[in-house]
C-alpha positions in Angstrom: -12.2 56.4 21.5 -8.7 56.0 20.1 -8.3 56.1 16.1 -5.1 54.8 14.4 -3.9 56.5 11.3 -4.0 54.8 7.9 0.1 54.3 7.8 0.0 52.8 11.1 -2.7 50.3 10.1 -0.7 49.2 6.9 2.3 48.8 8.8 0.3 46.3 10.9 -0.5 44.2 8.2 0.8 40.9 7.6 1.0 39.2 4.4 -1.6 36.4 3.6 0.5 33.1 3.0 -2.6 31.1 4.2 -4.2 31.4 0.6 -1.4 31.3 -2.1 -1.8 32.7 -5.7 -1.1 30.0 -8.2 -0.3 30.6 -11.8 -2.2 29.3 -14.7 1.0 26.6 -15.5 0.9 25.7 -11.9 -2.8 25.0 -12.0 -2.5 23.2 -15.4 -0.1 20.9 -14.2 -2.0 20.1 -10.8 -5.2 19.5 -13.4 -3.5 17.6 -16.1 -4.9 19.7 -18.6 -4.1 22.2 -21.4 -3.9 26.0 -20.8 -6.5 26.2 -23.3 -8.8 24.1 -21.3 -8.1 25.7 -18.2 -9.1 29.0 -19.6 -12.0 27.7 -21.1 -12.8 26.5 -17.2 -12.0 30.1 -16.1 -14.1 31.7 -18.8 -17.3 29.3 -18.0 -16.8 30.6 -14.5 -16.4 27.3 -12.6 -12.9 28.0 -11.5 -12.2 31.7 -10.1 -9.3 33.5 -11.7 -7.8 37.0 -11.6 -6.0 38.2 -14.9 -3.3 40.6 -13.4 -1.7 40.9 -16.9 -1.9 44.3 -18.7 -3.0 45.3 -22.5 -5.6 43.0 -24.4 -2.7 41.0 -25.8 -1.3 39.7 -22.6 -3.1 37.6 -20.0 -1.2 36.5 -16.4 -4.1 34.8 -14.6 -3.6 34.0 -10.9 -6.0 31.4 -8.9 -6.2 31.4 -5.0 -5.4 27.6 -3.7 -8.6 28.0 -1.8 -10.5 28.6 -5.1 -8.9 25.6 -7.0 -9.7 23.4 -4.0 -13.2 24.5 -4.2 -13.2 23.8 -7.8 -11.7 20.2 -7.0 -13.9 19.2 -4.4 -17.2 20.0 -6.1 -16.2 17.5 -9.0 -16.8 19.8 -11.8 -13.6 19.4 -13.2 -14.3 15.8 -14.0 -16.5 16.9 -16.8 -14.2 19.4 -18.1 -10.8 17.9 -18.4 
């Protein structure tokens, strides 16, 4: 059985550009809503997002395009926005 080391595995990884990360501002513009409303949707769990900010006072949300697409196609946003 042939094994490869972790360094070789990492070098062979290709970047995932199929599912880009969008900023909260980009998503706000797509949904034509306010950041306050977008954050409320994220807090409700209806739209999955990741906070990559550091510290309690700084938030820097990223939303996968596929998660935004799922949210849009479910129709939940019509009630929220």
